[in-house]
N, CA, C and O atoms as a GROMACS GRO file, in nm:
protein
  624
    1MET      N    1  11.105  12.260  11.932
    1MET     CA    2  10.982  12.185  11.924
    1MET      C    3  10.973  12.094  12.046
    1MET      O    4  11.068  12.022  12.080
    2THR      N    5  10.860  12.098  12.110
    2THR     CA    6  10.843  12.014  12.228
    2THR      C    7  10.793  11.876  12.188
    2THR      O    8  10.743  11.856  12.077
    3LEU      N    9  10.807  11.783  12.278
    3LEU     CA   10  10.759  11.647  12.255
    3LEU      C   11  10.608  11.646  12.231
    3LEU      O   12  10.560  11.570  12.147
    4GLU      N   13  10.534  11.728  12.304
    4GLU     CA   14  10.389  11.733  12.289
    4GLU      C   15  10.348  11.775  12.148
    4GLU      O   16  10.257  11.718  12.089
    5ILE      N   17  10.417  11.874  12.096
    5ILE     CA   18  10.386  11.922  11.961
    5ILE      C   19  10.425  11.817  11.857
    5ILE      O   20  10.352  11.795  11.760
    6LEU      N   21  10.538  11.754  11.875
    6LEU     CA   22  10.582  11.649  11.782
    6LEU      C   23  10.482  11.533  11.781
    6LEU      O   24  10.446  11.484  11.675
    7ILE      N   25  10.438  11.490  11.898
    7ILE     CA   26  10.340  11.381  11.905
    7ILE      C   27  10.210  11.421  11.838
    7ILE      O   28  10.150  11.341  11.765
    8THR      N   29  10.165  11.544  11.861
    8THR     CA   30  10.042  11.592  11.799
    8THR      C   31  10.055  11.593  11.647
    8THR      O   32   9.965  11.547  11.577
    9PHE      N   33  10.167  11.644  11.597
    9PHE     CA   34  10.189  11.647  11.453
    9PHE      C   35  10.193  11.506  11.395
    9PHE      O   36  10.130  11.479  11.293
   10LEU      N   37  10.267  11.416  11.458
   10LEU     CA   38  10.280  11.280  11.407
   10LEU      C   39  10.147  11.205  11.411
   10LEU      O   40  10.119  11.124  11.323
   11THR      N   41  10.066  11.233  11.513
   11THR     CA   42   9.934  11.171  11.521
   11THR      C   43   9.847  11.216  11.405
   11THR      O   44   9.782  11.134  11.339
   12ARG      N   45   9.846  11.346  11.380
   12ARG     CA   46   9.767  11.399  11.268
   12ARG      C   47   9.823  11.352  11.134
   12ARG      O   48   9.748  11.320  11.042
   13LEU      N   49   9.954  11.347  11.124
   13LEU     CA   50  10.017  11.299  11.001
   13LEU      C   51   9.977  11.155  10.974
   13LEU      O   52   9.952  11.118  10.859
   14SER      N   53   9.971  11.072  11.077
   14SER     CA   54   9.934  10.932  11.057
   14SER      C   55   9.791  10.918  11.004
   14SER      O   56   9.761  10.824  10.931
   15LEU      N   57   9.704  11.012  11.039
   15LEU     CA   58   9.567  11.010  10.987
   15LEU      C   59   9.559  11.051  10.840
   15LEU      O   60   9.483  10.993  10.763
   16VAL      N   61   9.637  11.151  10.802
   16VAL     CA   62   9.624  11.203  10.665
   16VAL      C   63   9.723  11.143  10.566
   16VAL      O   64   9.709  11.163  10.446
   17LEU      N   65   9.822  11.071  10.614
   17LEU     CA   66   9.929  11.020  10.528
   17LEU      C   67   9.876  10.936  10.412
   17LEU      O   68   9.931  10.940  10.302
   18LEU      N   69   9.771  10.862  10.436
   18LEU     CA   70   9.710  10.782  10.330
   18LEU      C   71   9.664  10.872  10.214
   18LEU      O   72   9.679  10.837  10.098
   19PHE      N   73   9.608  10.988  10.249
   19PHE     CA   74   9.552  11.077  10.148
   19PHE      C   75   9.655  11.171  10.089
   19PHE      O   76   9.665  11.186   9.967
   20PHE      N   77   9.732  11.233  10.175
   20PHE     CA   78   9.831  11.332  10.131
   20PHE      C   79   9.966  11.292  10.190
   20PHE      O   80   9.986  11.304  10.311
   21PRO      N   81  10.056  11.245  10.109
   21PRO     CA   82  10.066  11.263   9.966
   21PRO      C   83  10.026  11.142   9.882
   21PRO      O   84  10.009  11.156   9.761
   22PHE      N   85  10.009  11.023   9.942
   22PHE     CA   86  10.005  10.900   9.862
   22PHE      C   87   9.886  10.889   9.769
   22PHE      O   88   9.904  10.874   9.648
   23SER      N   89   9.764  10.895   9.821
   23SER     CA   90   9.648  10.880   9.734
   23SER      C   91   9.636  10.997   9.636
   23SER      O   92   9.599  10.978   9.520
   24ALA      N   93   9.668  11.117   9.683
   24ALA     CA   94   9.663  11.233   9.594
   24ALA      C   95   9.762  11.216   9.478
   24ALA      O   96   9.727  11.242   9.363
   25PHE      N   97   9.884  11.173   9.509
   25PHE     CA   98   9.982  11.151   9.403
   25PHE      C   99   9.936  11.041   9.308
   25PHE      O  100   9.952  11.053   9.187
   26ASP      N  101   9.877  10.935   9.362
   26ASP     CA  102   9.829  10.826   9.278
   26ASP      C  103   9.721  10.874   9.182
   26ASP      O  104   9.716  10.831   9.067
   27LYS      N  105   9.632  10.962   9.230
   27LYS     CA  106   9.528  11.015   9.142
   27LYS      C  107   9.588  11.097   9.028
   27LYS      O  108   9.537  11.094   8.916
   28ILE      N  109   9.696  11.168   9.056
   28ILE     CA  110   9.762  11.248   8.952
   28ILE      C  111   9.840  11.159   8.857
   28ILE      O  112   9.827  11.171   8.735
   29ALA      N  113   9.920  11.069   8.913
   29ALA     CA  114  10.007  10.984   8.830
   29ALA      C  115   9.928  10.881   8.749
   29ALA      O  116   9.970  10.843   8.640
   30ASN      N  117   9.816  10.838   8.802
   30ASN     CA  118   9.735  10.735   8.735
   30ASN      C  119   9.592  10.783   8.716
   30ASN      O  120   9.496  10.715   8.752
   31PHE      N  121   9.579  10.902   8.659
   31PHE     CA  122   9.448  10.966   8.647
   31PHE      C  123   9.350  10.880   8.568
   31PHE      O  124   9.233  10.870   8.606
   32ALA      N  125   9.394  10.820   8.460
   32ALA     CA  126   9.304  10.738   8.378
   32ALA      C  127   9.253  10.617   8.456
   32ALA      O  128   9.135  10.584   8.448
   33ALA      N  129   9.341  10.552   8.530
   33ALA     CA  130   9.300  10.436   8.610
   33ALA      C  131   9.205  10.479   8.722
   33ALA      O  132   9.107  10.410   8.750
   34ALA      N  133   9.234  10.592   8.785
   34ALA     CA  134   9.147  10.642   8.891
   34ALA      C  135   9.010  10.676   8.835
   34ALA      O  136   8.908  10.647   8.898
   35THR      N  137   9.007  10.737   8.718
   35THR     CA  138   8.880  10.770   8.654
   35THR      C  139   8.805  10.643   8.617
   35THR      O  140   8.682  10.637   8.627
   36GLY      N  141   8.878  10.541   8.575
   36GLY     CA  142   8.815  10.412   8.546
   36GLY      C  143   8.752  10.350   8.668
   36GLY      O  144   8.642  10.296   8.661
   37GLN      N  145   8.820  10.359   8.782
   37GLN     CA  146   8.764  10.306   8.906
   37GLN      C  147   8.640  10.386   8.945
   37GLN      O  148   8.540  10.328   8.987
   38ALA      N  149   8.645  10.517   8.932
   38ALA     CA  150   8.528  10.600   8.963
   38ALA      C  151   8.414  10.568   8.868
   38ALA      O  152   8.297  10.580   8.905
   39GLY      N  153   8.447  10.527   8.746
   39GLY     CA  154   8.345  10.489   8.648
   39GLY      C  155   8.266  10.367   8.690
   39GLY      O  156   8.158  10.341   8.635
   40GLN      N  157   8.318  10.290   8.786
   40GLN     CA  158   8.243  10.176   8.838
   40GLN      C  159   8.127  10.224   8.926
   40GLN      O  160   8.028  10.153   8.942
   41ALA      N  161   8.140  10.342   8.983
   41ALA     CA  162   8.036  10.396   9.071
   41ALA      C  163   7.936  10.483   8.995
   41ALA      O  164   7.819  10.490   9.032
   42VAL      N  165   7.983  10.549   8.891
   42VAL     CA  166   7.896  10.636   8.811
   42VAL      C  167   7.915  10.601   8.664
   42VAL      O  168   8.023  10.558   8.623
   43LYS      N  169   7.813  10.619   8.586
   43LYS     CA  170   7.818  10.581   8.445
   43LYS      C  171   7.883  10.687   8.355
   43LYS      O  172   7.943  10.653   8.253
   44SER      N  173   7.871  10.812   8.391
   44SER     CA  174   7.921  10.920   8.307
   44SER      C  175   8.072  10.939   8.324
   44SER      O  176   8.119  10.958   8.437
   45PRO      N  177   8.149  10.935   8.215
   45PRO     CA  178   8.293  10.961   8.226
   45PRO      C  179   8.324  11.102   8.278
   45PRO      O  180   8.424  11.121   8.348
   46ILE      N  181   8.240  11.198   8.244
   46ILE     CA  182   8.262  11.335   8.293
   46ILE      C  183   8.241  11.340   8.444
   46ILE      O  184   8.319  11.403   8.516
   47LEU      N  185   8.137  11.273   8.492
   47LEU     CA  186   8.112  11.268   8.635
   47LEU      C  187   8.223  11.191   8.707
   47LEU      O  188   8.262  11.227   8.818
   48ALA      N  189   8.274  11.085   8.645
   48ALA     CA  190   8.385  11.008   8.704
   48ALA      C  191   8.508  11.097   8.719
   48ALA      O  192   8.574  11.095   8.824
   49ARG      N  193   8.540  11.175   8.616
   49ARG     CA  194   8.654  11.269   8.626
   49ARG      C  195   8.628  11.373   8.735
   49ARG      O  196   8.718  11.409   8.811
   50GLY      N  197   8.504  11.420   8.742
   50GLY     CA  198   8.468  11.517   8.846
   50GLY      C  199   8.486  11.459   8.986
   50GLY      O  200   8.532  11.528   9.077
   51LEU      N  201   8.449  11.332   9.003
   51LEU     CA  202   8.467  11.267   9.134
   51LEU      C  203   8.615  11.259   9.170
   51LEU      O  204   8.652  11.284   9.285
   52ILE      N  205   8.698  11.225   9.073
   52ILE     CA  206   8.842  11.213   9.100
   52ILE      C  207   8.901  11.350   9.133
   52ILE      O  208   8.981  11.362   9.226
   53LEU      N  209   8.864  11.452   9.058
   53LEU     CA  210   8.916  11.586   9.086
   53LEU      C  211   8.867  11.638   9.221
   53LEU      O  212   8.942  11.703   9.294
   54THR      N  213   8.741  11.608   9.254
   54THR     CA  214   8.688  11.647   9.385
   54THR      C  215   8.764  11.573   9.496
   54THR      O  216   8.802  11.632   9.597
   55GLY      N  217   8.785  11.444   9.474
   55GLY     CA  218   8.861  11.364   9.571
   55GLY      C  219   9.002  11.417   9.589
   55GLY      O  220   9.053  11.423   9.701
   56LEU      N  221   9.065  11.455   9.480
   56LEU     CA  222   9.201  11.511   9.486
   56LEU      C  223   9.201  11.640   9.568
   56LEU      O  224   9.289  11.661   9.651
   57PHE      N  225   9.104  11.726   9.544
   57PHE     CA  226   9.092  11.851   9.619
   57PHE      C  227   9.074  11.822   9.769
   57PHE      O  228   9.143  11.880   9.853
   58VAL      N  229   8.982  11.732   9.800
   58VAL     CA  230   8.955  11.698   9.941
   58VAL      C  231   9.081  11.641  10.006
   58VAL      O  232   9.118  11.681  10.116
   59GLU      N  233   9.146  11.548   9.937
   59GLU     CA  234   9.264  11.484   9.995
   59GLU      C  235   9.377  11.583  10.024
   59GLU      O  236   9.443  11.572  10.126
   60VAL      N  237   9.399  11.677   9.935
   60VAL     CA  238   9.508  11.772   9.954
   60VAL      C  239   9.470  11.883  10.051
   60VAL      O  240   9.538  11.904  10.151
   61VAL      N  241   9.362  11.953  10.023
   61VAL     CA  242   9.327  12.072  10.101
   61VAL      C  243   9.284  12.036  10.244
   61VAL      O  244   9.327  12.101  10.339
   62MET      N  245   9.201  11.936  10.258
   62MET     CA  246   9.154  11.900  10.392
   62MET      C  247   9.267  11.837  10.474
   62MET      O  248   9.274  11.858  10.595
   63SER      N  249   9.354  11.760  10.410
   63SER     CA  250   9.468  11.704  10.482
   63SER      C  251   9.559  11.816  10.534
   63SER      O  252   9.609  11.810  10.646
   64LEU      N  253   9.581  11.917  10.451
   64LEU     CA  254   9.662  12.030  10.496
   64LEU      C  255   9.595  12.105  10.610
   64LEU      O  256   9.663  12.154  10.700
   65GLY      N  257   9.462  12.113  10.607
   65GLY     CA  258   9.389  12.176  10.717
   65GLY      C  259   9.409  12.100  10.847
   65GLY      O  260   9.432  12.160  10.952
   66VAL      N  261   9.402  11.968  10.840
   66VAL     CA  262   9.422  11.885  10.960
   66VAL      C  263   9.565  11.900  11.010
   66VAL      O  264   9.588  11.911  11.130
   67LEU      N  265   9.661  11.899  10.919
   67LEU     CA  266   9.802  11.908  10.959
   67LEU      C  267   9.838  12.044  11.017
   67LEU      O  268   9.911  12.052  11.116
   68THR      N  269   9.788  12.150  10.957
   68THR     CA  270   9.826  12.285  11.000
   68THR      C  271   9.740  12.335  11.116
   68THR      O  272   9.782  12.424  11.190
   69GLY      N  273   9.622  12.279  11.133
   69GLY     CA  274   9.531  12.327  11.236
   69GLY      C  275   9.442  12.441  11.186
   69GLY      O  276   9.365  12.497  11.264
   70ILE      N  277   9.450  12.474  11.058
   70ILE     CA  278   9.366  12.580  11.001
   70ILE      C  279   9.231  12.519  10.965
   70ILE      O  280   9.222  12.431  10.879
   71CYS      N  281   9.126  12.566  11.031
   71CYS     CA  282   8.990  12.510  11.012
   71CYS      C  283   8.993  12.358  11.024
   71CYS      O  284   8.924  12.289  10.948
   72ASP      N  285   9.071  12.307  11.117
   72ASP     CA  286   9.093  12.162  11.123
   72ASP      C  287   8.968  12.083  11.161
   72ASP      O  288   8.954  11.968  11.122
   73ARG      N  289   8.879  12.143  11.236
   73ARG     CA  290   8.757  12.070  11.270
   73ARG      C  291   8.674  12.043  11.146
   73ARG      O  292   8.629  11.930  11.124
   74LEU      N  293   8.654  12.146  11.064
   74LEU     CA  294   8.576  12.129  10.941
   74LEU      C  295   8.649  12.038  10.843
   74LEU      O  296   8.587  11.953  10.779
   75ALA      N  297   8.781  12.055  10.832
   75ALA     CA  298   8.859  11.969  10.741
   75ALA      C  299   8.848  11.823  10.782
   75ALA      O  300   8.830  11.736  10.698
   76ALA      N  301   8.856  11.796  10.912
   76ALA     CA  302   8.845  11.658  10.960
   76ALA      C  303   8.704  11.604  10.938
   76ALA      O  304   8.687  11.487  10.905
   77PHE      N  305   8.603  11.689  10.957
   77PHE     CA  306   8.464  11.648  10.934
   77PHE      C  307   8.444  11.610  10.787
   77PHE      O  308   8.379  11.509  10.758
   78ILE      N  309   8.498  11.690  10.697
   78ILE     CA  310   8.486  11.661  10.554
   78ILE      C  311   8.561  11.532  10.520
   78ILE      O  312   8.511  11.450  10.443
   79LEU      N  313   8.681  11.514  10.575
   79LEU     CA  314   8.755  11.391  10.550
   79LEU      C  315   8.682  11.268  10.606
   79LEU      O  316   8.688  11.161  10.546
   80ALA      N  317   8.614  11.282  10.719
   80ALA     CA  318   8.535  11.171  10.772
   80ALA      C  319   8.424  11.134  10.675
   80ALA      O  320   8.400  11.017  10.648
   81GLY      N  321   8.356  11.235  10.623
   81GLY     CA  322   8.252  11.210  10.523
   81GLY      C  323   8.308  11.150  10.396
   81GLY      O  324   8.245  11.063  10.335
   82TYR      N  325   8.426  11.194  10.356
   82TYR     CA  326   8.493  11.140  10.238
   82TYR      C  327   8.524  10.992  10.258
   82TYR      O  328   8.504  10.911  10.167
   83CYS      N  329   8.573  10.957  10.376
   83CYS     CA  330   8.603  10.816  10.407
   83CYS      C  331   8.476  10.732  10.399
   83CYS      O  332   8.477  10.622  10.343
   84ALA      N  333   8.367  10.782  10.456
   84ALA     CA  334   8.240  10.708  10.454
   84ALA      C  335   8.188  10.695  10.310
   84ALA      O  336   8.144  10.588  10.269
   85ALA      N  337   8.194  10.804  10.234
   85ALA     CA  338   8.144  10.800  10.096
   85ALA      C  339   8.225  10.705  10.010
   85ALA      O  340   8.168  10.629   9.932
   86THR      N  341   8.358  10.708  10.024
   86THR     CA  342   8.440  10.618   9.942
   86THR      C  343   8.418  10.473   9.984
   86THR      O  344   8.428  10.383   9.900
   87ALA      N  345   8.390  10.448  10.111
   87ALA     CA  346   8.360  10.311  10.155
   87ALA      C  347   8.233  10.261  10.086
   87ALA      O  348   8.230  10.150  10.033
   88VAL      N  349   8.129  10.343  10.089
   88VAL     CA  350   8.001  10.303  10.032
   88VAL      C  351   8.009  10.291   9.879
   88VAL      O  352   7.950  10.201   9.821
   89LEU      N  353   8.082  10.381   9.814
   89LEU     CA  354   8.090  10.380   9.668
   89LEU      C  355   8.187  10.275   9.613
   89LEU      O  356   8.160  10.214   9.509
   90PHE      N  357   8.299  10.254   9.681
   90PHE     CA  358   8.405  10.173   9.621
   90PHE      C  359   8.443  10.048   9.699
   90PHE      O  360   8.526   9.970   9.651
   91LYS      N  361   8.386  10.026   9.814
   91LYS     CA  362   8.418   9.907   9.895
   91LYS      C  363   8.292   9.825   9.918
   91LYS      O  364   8.261   9.789  10.032
   92GLN      N  365   8.220   9.795   9.812
   92GLN     CA  366   8.091   9.730   9.820
   92GLN      C  367   8.106   9.578   9.833
   92GLN      O  368   8.082   9.503   9.738
   93PHE      N  369   8.146   9.536   9.950
   93PHE     CA  370   8.168   9.395   9.977
   93PHE      C  371   8.040   9.313   9.958
   93PHE      O  372   8.047   9.195   9.925
   94TRP      N  373   7.926   9.375   9.978
   94TRP     CA  374   7.798   9.305   9.966
   94TRP      C  375   7.765   9.269   9.822
   94TRP      O  376   7.675   9.189   9.797
   95ARG      N  377   7.837   9.326   9.728
   95ARG     CA  378   7.813   9.295   9.587
   95ARG      C  379   7.903   9.183   9.535
   95ARG      O  380   7.884   9.136   9.423
   96THR      N  381   7.998   9.141   9.614
   96THR     CA  382   8.088   9.035   9.568
   96THR      C  383   8.019   8.900   9.578
   96THR      O  384   7.934   8.878   9.664
   97SER      N  385   8.058   8.811   9.491
   97SER     CA  386   7.995   8.678   9.490
   97SER      C  387   8.072   8.578   9.575
   97SER      O  388   8.029   8.464   9.591
   98ASP      N  389   8.186   8.619   9.629
   98ASP     CA  390   8.270   8.522   9.700
   98ASP      C  391   8.296   8.560   9.845
   98ASP      O  392   8.404   8.531   9.897
   99PHE      N  393   8.201   8.624   9.911
   99PHE     CA  394   8.222   8.661  10.051
   99PHE      C  395   8.218   8.534  10.136
   99PHE      O  396   8.114   8.471  10.150
  100ARG      N  397   8.334   8.499  10.192
  100ARG     CA  398   8.345   8.381  10.278
  100ARG      C  399   8.421   8.419  10.404
  100ARG      O  400   8.506   8.508  10.401
  101LEU      N  401   8.392   8.352  10.512
  101LEU     CA  402   8.463   8.375  10.637
  101LEU      C  403   8.592   8.295  10.644
  101LEU      O  404   8.683   8.332  10.719
  102VAL      N  405   8.602   8.188  10.568
  102VAL     CA  406   8.720   8.102  10.569
  102VAL      C  407   8.770   8.087  10.426
  102VAL      O  408   8.691   8.073  10.332
  103GLY      N  409   8.901   8.091  10.408
  103GLY     CA  410   8.961   8.074  10.276
  103GLY      C  411   8.971   8.204  10.201
  103GLY      O  412   8.926   8.308  10.248
  104PRO      N  413   9.030   8.198  10.083
  104PRO     CA  414   9.046   8.320  10.002
  104PRO      C  415   8.910   8.379   9.966
  104PRO      O  416   8.816   8.308   9.931
  105SER      N  417   8.901   8.512   9.977
  105SER     CA  418   8.774   8.579   9.950
  105SER      C  419   8.798   8.726   9.920
  105SER      O  420   8.839   8.801  10.008
  106MET      N  421   8.773   8.767   9.798
  106MET     CA  422   8.782   8.909   9.764
  106MET      C  423   8.676   8.988   9.840
  106MET      O  424   8.699   9.102   9.880
  107GLY      N  425   8.561   8.928   9.861
  107GLY     CA  426   8.454   8.995   9.935
  107GLY      C  427   8.495   9.027  10.078
  107GLY      O  428   8.467   9.135  10.128
  108ARG      N  429   8.562   8.932  10.143
  108ARG     CA  430   8.607   8.955  10.281
  108ARG      C  431   8.716   9.061  10.282
  108ARG      O  432   8.718   9.146  10.372
  109ASP      N  433   8.808   9.058  10.185
  109ASP     CA  434   8.912   9.161  10.176
  109ASP      C  435   8.849   9.299  10.158
  109ASP      O  436   8.892   9.396  10.220
  110THR      N  437   8.748   9.307  10.074
  110THR     CA  438   8.679   9.433  10.052
  110THR      C  439   8.604   9.477  10.178
  110THR      O  440   8.598   9.596  10.208
  111PHE      N  441   8.548   9.382  10.252
  111PHE     CA  442   8.481   9.412  10.378
  111PHE      C  443   8.578   9.478  10.476
  111PHE      O  444   8.543   9.576  10.541
  112TRP      N  445   8.700   9.423  10.486
  112TRP     CA  446   8.798   9.482  10.578
  112TRP      C  447   8.837   9.623  10.533
  112TRP      O  448   8.856   9.711  10.617
  113ASP      N  449   8.849   9.645  10.403
  113ASP     CA  450   8.877   9.780  10.353
  113ASP      C  451   8.762   9.875  10.388
  113ASP      O  452   8.785   9.990  10.426
  114PHE      N  453   8.640   9.826  10.375
  114PHE     CA  454   8.521   9.903  10.412
  114PHE      C  455   8.528   9.944  10.559
  114PHE      O  456   8.506  10.061  10.593
  115CYS      N  457   8.559   9.848  10.645
  115CYS     CA  458   8.570   9.876  10.789
  115CYS      C  459   8.683   9.973  10.819
  115CYS      O  460   8.669  10.060  10.905
  116LYS      N  461   8.795   9.960  10.750
  116LYS     CA  462   8.909  10.050  10.772
  116LYS      C  463   8.872  10.194  10.735
  116LYS      O  464   8.912  10.288  10.803
  117ASN      N  465   8.794  10.210  10.629
  117ASN     CA  466   8.751  10.345  10.592
  117ASN      C  467   8.673  10.410  10.707
  117ASN      O  468   8.693  10.527  10.738
  118PHE      N  469   8.584  10.332  10.769
  118PHE     CA  470   8.505  10.387  10.879
  118PHE      C  471   8.589  10.407  11.004
  118PHE      O  472   8.561  10.497  11.084
  119ALA      N  473   8.692  10.325  11.024
  119ALA     CA  474   8.782  10.346  11.137
  119ALA      C  475   8.859  10.477  11.121
  119ALA      O  476   8.874  10.552  11.218
  120VAL      N  477   8.908  10.503  11.001
  120VAL     CA  478   8.978  10.629  10.975
  120VAL      C  479   8.882  10.747  10.992
  120VAL      O  480   8.920  10.851  11.045
  121ALA      N  481   8.758  10.730  10.945
  121ALA     CA  482   8.657  10.835  10.964
  121ALA      C  483   8.640  10.865  11.112
  121ALA      O  484   8.625  10.981  11.151
  122GLY      N  485   8.641  10.763  11.196
  122GLY     CA  486   8.631  10.782  11.340
  122GLY      C  487   8.746  10.864  11.395
  122GLY      O  488   8.725  10.948  11.483
  123GLY      N  489   8.866  10.841  11.344
  123GLY     CA  490   8.981  10.921  11.387
  123GLY      C  491   8.961  11.067  11.352
  123GLY      O  492   8.994  11.156  11.431
  124PHE      N  493   8.909  11.094  11.233
  124PHE     CA  494   8.884  11.232  11.194
  124PHE      C  495   8.773  11.295  11.278
  124PHE      O  496   8.778  11.414  11.310
  125LEU      N  497   8.673  11.216  11.315
  125LEU     CA  498   8.566  11.269  11.398
  125LEU      C  499   8.615  11.303  11.539
  125LEU      O  500   8.557  11.389  11.605
  126LEU      N  501   8.720  11.238  11.585
  126LEU     CA  502   8.779  11.276  11.713
  126LEU      C  503   8.840  11.415  11.706
  126LEU      O  504   8.835  11.491  11.803
  127ILE      N  505   8.897  11.449  11.591
  127ILE     CA  506   8.948  11.586  11.574
  127ILE      C  507   8.829  11.683  11.567
  127ILE      O  508   8.833  11.791  11.627
  128THR      N  509   8.726  11.644  11.495
  128THR     CA  510   8.610  11.731  11.478
  128THR      C  511   8.540  11.761  11.610
  128THR      O  512   8.515  11.877  11.643
  129PHE      N  513   8.509  11.656  11.686
  129PHE     CA  514   8.424  11.671  11.803
  129PHE      C  515   8.497  11.656  11.936
  129PHE      O  516   8.439  11.685  12.041
  130GLY      N  517   8.621  11.614  11.935
  130GLY     CA  518   8.692  11.592  12.060
  130GLY      C  519   8.669  11.452  12.112
  130GLY      O  520   8.616  11.366  12.041
  131THR      N  521   8.710  11.429  12.234
  131THR     CA  522   8.705  11.293  12.288
  131THR      C  523   8.595  11.270  12.390
  131THR      O  524   8.586  11.161  12.448
  132GLY      N  525   8.512  11.367  12.414
  132GLY     CA  526   8.405  11.347  12.511
  132GLY      C  527   8.288  11.439  12.484
  132GLY      O  528   8.296  11.529  12.401
  133ALA      N  529   8.179  11.414  12.555
  133ALA     CA  530   8.057  11.492  12.534
  133ALA      C  531   8.079  11.642  12.557
  133ALA      O  532   8.015  11.725  12.492
  134ALA      N  533   8.169  11.677  12.648
  134ALA     CA  534   8.193  11.818  12.679
  134ALA      C  535   8.265  11.892  12.567
  134ALA      O  536   8.267  12.015  12.566
  135THR      N  537   8.325  11.819  12.472
  135THR     CA  538   8.402  11.885  12.366
  135THR      C  539   8.330  11.887  12.231
  135THR      O  540   8.389  11.928  12.131
  136VAL      N  541   8.204  11.845  12.227
  136VAL     CA  542   8.130  11.841  12.100
  136VAL      C  543   8.083  11.979  12.057
  136VAL      O  544   8.088  12.011  11.938
  137ASP      N  545   8.037  12.061  12.149
  137ASP     CA  546   7.978  12.191  12.116
  137ASP      C  547   8.066  12.286  12.036
  137ASP      O  548   8.014  12.357  11.950
  138PRO      N  549   8.198  12.290  12.057
  138PRO     CA  550   8.277  12.387  11.980
  138PRO      C  551   8.263  12.375  11.829
  138PRO      O  552   8.266  12.476  11.759
  139PHE      N  553   8.246  12.254  11.777
  139PHE     CA  554   8.230  12.239  11.632
  139PHE      C  555   8.101  12.304  11.585
  139PHE      O  556   8.101  12.376  11.484
  140PHE      N  557   7.992  12.280  11.656
  140PHE     CA  558   7.864  12.337  11.615
  140PHE      C  559   7.860  12.488  11.637
  140PHE      O  560   7.793  12.560  11.562
  141ALA      N  561   7.929  12.536  11.738
  141ALA     CA  562   7.932  12.679  11.766
  141ALA      C  563   8.015  12.755  11.663
  141ALA      O  564   7.982  12.868  11.626
  142ALA      N  565   8.124  12.694  11.618
  142ALA     CA  566   8.215  12.760  11.523
  142ALA      C  567   8.284  12.654  11.437
  142ALA      O  568   8.398  12.618  11.464
  143PRO      N  569   8.215  12.604  11.332
  143PRO     CA  570   8.272  12.495  11.253
  143PRO      C  571   8.402  12.530  11.180
  143PRO      O  572   8.478  12.440  11.143
  144PHE      N  573   8.428  12.657  11.158
  144PHE     CA  574   8.552  12.698  11.090
  144PHE      C  575   8.666  12.723  11.188
  144PHE      O  576   8.774  12.767  11.149
  145SER      N  577   8.640  12.695  11.314
  145SER     CA  578   8.742  12.721  11.416
  145SER      C  579   8.852  12.615  11.411
  145SER      O  580   8.843  12.515  11.341
  146SER      N  581   8.955  12.642  11.487
  146SER     CA  582   9.068  12.550  11.497
  146SER      C  583   9.074  12.492  11.637
  146SER      O  584   9.033  12.556  11.734
  147THR      N  585   9.125  12.372  11.647
  147THR     CA  586   9.146  12.312  11.778
  147THR      C  587   9.276  12.364  11.840
  147THR      O  588   9.309  12.328  11.953
  148GLN      N  589   9.348  12.448  11.768
  148GLN     CA  590   9.478  12.500  11.814
  148GLN      C  591   9.569  12.384  11.856
  148GLN      O  592   9.616  12.379  11.970
  149PRO      N  593   9.594  12.291  11.764
  149PRO     CA  594   9.662  12.167  11.802
  149PRO      C  595   9.806  12.184  11.849
  149PRO      O  596   9.858  12.100  11.922
  150TYR      N  597   9.870  12.292  11.809
  150TYR     CA  598  10.012  12.307  11.842
  150TYR      C  599  10.035  12.411  11.952
  150TYR      O  600  10.148  12.457  11.971
  151THR      N  601   9.929  12.446  12.023
  151THR     CA  602   9.940  12.538  12.135
  151THR      C  603   9.929  12.458  12.264
  151THR      O  604   9.829  12.390  12.288
  152ILE      N  605  10.031  12.466  12.345
  152ILE     CA  606  10.032  12.392  12.470
  152ILE      C  607   9.953  12.468  12.575
  152ILE      O  608   9.974  12.588  12.594
  153GLY      N  609   9.862  12.399  12.642
  153GLY     CA  610   9.785  12.460  12.748
  153GLY      C  611   9.653  12.519  12.699
  153GLY      O  612   9.574  12.567  12.781
  154ALA      N  613   9.626  12.517  12.569
  154ALA     CA  614   9.502  12.572  12.517
  154ALA      C  615   9.392  12.468  12.529
  154ALA      O  616   9.418  12.348  12.523
  155THR      N  617   9.271  12.512  12.545
  155THR     CA  618   9.158  12.422  12.545
  155THR      C  619   9.088  12.430  12.411
  155THR      O  620   9.073  12.538  12.355
  156PRO      N  621   9.045  12.316  12.358
  156PRO     CA  622   8.982  12.317  12.224
  156PRO      C  623   8.848  12.385  12.224
  156PRO      O  624   8.783  12.393  12.119
   0.00000   0.00000   0.00000
């Protein structure tokens, strides 16, 4: 294994580590609590369970896509959308009554979590679209393609 491949793998692992294995395992080990949290966003318990199962699928399958390089552009795009959706559904800092810039504030803590979700989404979008205007087209031309992350000398 070359240093380039190791760095690429570790970079991708750092992006998905939150989801796979940690968040995915938490959804399995604490399914009732996860469903309860989802119930804050939707009223139907069946829909809440569906959201958790969908989230579990996204976290496992799309994370593996990013790690392995199999359809990694689409997997990263879906994970970026997942990060944005979970921020809007579960990190609603604007609904807290104690948003303060100074002193203890659950609203401010939730705001930072909201921002972190979008920062992680940005990392996934770098995999999806690349790092510059010249690398955006491959996703639209072939969204199921791979960036070939572990091939040295290949162009995305």
